[in-house]
Residue, then its C-alpha position, 0 to 999 in steps of 0.5 A: m243166252n239159252t234161258s232154259s239152261v239158266s235154271r239148270l245152272a242155278l245150283a252150280l252158281a249158288f255153289g260157286v258163291t262159296l268158292t272164295a271161302c275155300s281153304s287151301t286143303p279139303p275139309a276134315e275127313r277120315p285118314s286115307e285108306q288107299k294103299a298101294p298098289g291098289t287094284t287093276s281097276r283102281p291103282v294106287l301109288s306108293a309114297g315113293e312113286a307119288k313123289n314123281f307127281v308134283a307141279d314141278r314135274y308137270f311144268t317141265s319143258m318138252t325140250q331138254d334145254g327148257a326151264v321148269w315153269k314156276p308160276v307165282s300168284i297173279r298180281l294185279p296193278q293199281k290201275a288196269d290198262f283197259v276197263v270193260g263196263p257200261a258206257g258212260t261209267p267213269g274209267v271205262t274204256h270199252t263196253t265189251i271184253q272182245a273190244a278190250v282184248d283187241a285193243a290190248i293185242n293191237k298195242h303190240a307190247s311185250d309187257r303184260q296188258y291188264i283188262a279189268v272187267m266190271p260186274g255184269e253179264y257179258e253175252g258172247t264169245v271172247y277170243v284171245p289170239a296169240a301175241s308177243g305179249s300176255v294178257t290178264i283178264y280179271g273181274t273187279g267184283e267181290k266174287a267170281l259170280d259177279v262177272k259172267i261170260g256166257l253163250a250157248i254154243d253146240s259143236e253140232t251146229d252147222p257153220n252158217t248158223w254158228r257164224r250168225l251166232v258168234n259174230p252177229s255184229g261183225k266184231y270179228m272182221p279182217g284186220k282185227p287180231a282174232w279174225y284168224m281164229f274166227d275165220n278158221c272156224q267159219s271156213k270149215r267145210a264140214a257139216t258141223v263146226g265140231v268141238m274145236c270151235s264150240a268154245v265160248f272163251w278161246s285163247q291162244n295167248n301164252g301167259l294168259q291169266l284169268q281171275n275172278l270170273t265165271i265162264q259158261n257155255t249155257l247150252g245146258d240140258s237142251v241137247d242130249a249127252g251124245n256128240h254135243q260138246a259145248v266148251a266153256l273155256r278152251s286154252d291153247g297157250d303155254k304158261v296159263q294161270i286161272n284163279n278163282v274162276n267158275i267154268l260151267g258147261r256140260q260136255n268138254t267144259f274145259f278143253v286144253t289143247n296144244s294147237n297152234v295158230d292153224n287150229t290143229l292138234r300137234s305132237d311137238r308142243q306141250t302147253r302148261t296150265l295152273v288152275t287154283n281155287s276154282y270150280l268146274e262143272g259138267d257131265v261128260d269129260i269135264v276136263s279134256g284134251r292135250g296139255a299139262v294141267v295142275f289143279d290145286n284147291t279146286d272143286f269138280r262137280v258132275v251134274n248128270s241132269r240131262t242123262q243118267k249115264e255115267g259122267y266123267v271128270f277127266a279125259p286126257a289125250t296125253l301124248s304117249n311119249l309125255y309123262y305128265g297130263f292132268l294133276a289134281v291136288n287138295s281138291r274136291f270131287t262131287g258126283n251124284g251116284v253115276a260118276q267116274l273119275g275119268r277115261s283116256l281120250d284116244v284121239d289117235g294111236n299116239t295118246n295114252g291119257q295121264v292123270v293123277i288125283r292125290d290128297s283130295v276128297i271124293n264123295d259117294g257119288f262115284n263108282v268105287a268098283k270101276p272109278w276109271a272108264d274105258a277109253a273114249v273113241s277107241g273103246r280100249a278097256y281100262a287096265g291099271n298097273v299093279g306091278t309086282v311086290d318083291d320079297k322086301g315088300n317093294i312095288q316093282r312097276e313101270l309107271n309109263n308101261p304102254r300096256f296099261n292106262r296111266m291113271w293113278e290115285f294117292n292119299n285120297r279120302g271120302v267114301g268115293s275113294q274106297v279101293v274095292a277088292e276085286p274078285k279072285k279069278 
């Protein structure tokens, strides 16, 4: 663990203690002053338009005949299939989370496997491979902070150094379930492993459930905010649920992709994720990647302790032919004066990031004059669609017009939600 980064995370960890006490709605604020259509730098949805941006829409299937995913609350068994904790403790079946994951996958069961993790600090990576059955991993402590999964991994690390860091004792070996994930990264011929292999916790498991845990990439402020992505949690699976989890890092803290087992981004696959009652922290593109993700009653915090440049909460790389990317509802956004809500991640010519923030509280640490930034990679200037207003006062606009960014707000409150009038041209 990078000890210099621990103190940097202390504030976040202290803040995370309060998560279990969060209510289902943001604290009392003055009524929202956001009015449609907003401005070209801060477009605002009308009530009618906002009806399109609810969880069910984000959880629709990419295929026409696919059913809408309707997740229910995570239900825990009276007795877990596997228990992770100190050796010799009654009931403990494994001393590492990875060993328990391997055992769960090796059962080749079609029913869900439950892994309970006792309070403690678990240093090292956890890889959950694709499988016929789904896995639930949950902490048994009173709060999410009681179980900490962490390691300092830098995307700029060379493959040899990465190999020694991630696999010091041979926990990833040929024949083990997650070997293909490790091998894909260790076999890279590039100078660095890159963002795709920088995750502390990486899952390709459809139906994965995580609850009452803290997952952190502890690289912290030991590197600048340039190309040093340091992913805490990466998820490639569909129908994933995350509840009461602290996800801590700096750049690309929570990375959601539609990659398949070959570890490459796809154009024919959409992954769906629900995050509830959780806390995310970082400074650059805290939530990034492809996939449809709904955040409900979640705290986002931009830290900016290693740079005074503006940080970004969301960096969606939504495929242009898909209407739904990231949705945040009943949540709270905290910046420190140099923060923006997000930017499109233009990884290729087929992406136009989509995100909606609604019914949430935004503090005074965000840039109200330019809450959305120009696109990453391509540098495409941000352009919001305000459409036109007909003689009856109705707003006319195509919400997926490719000439504009697809980043919207609705009914947000707090100082940082102000819509600033743009100067007349």
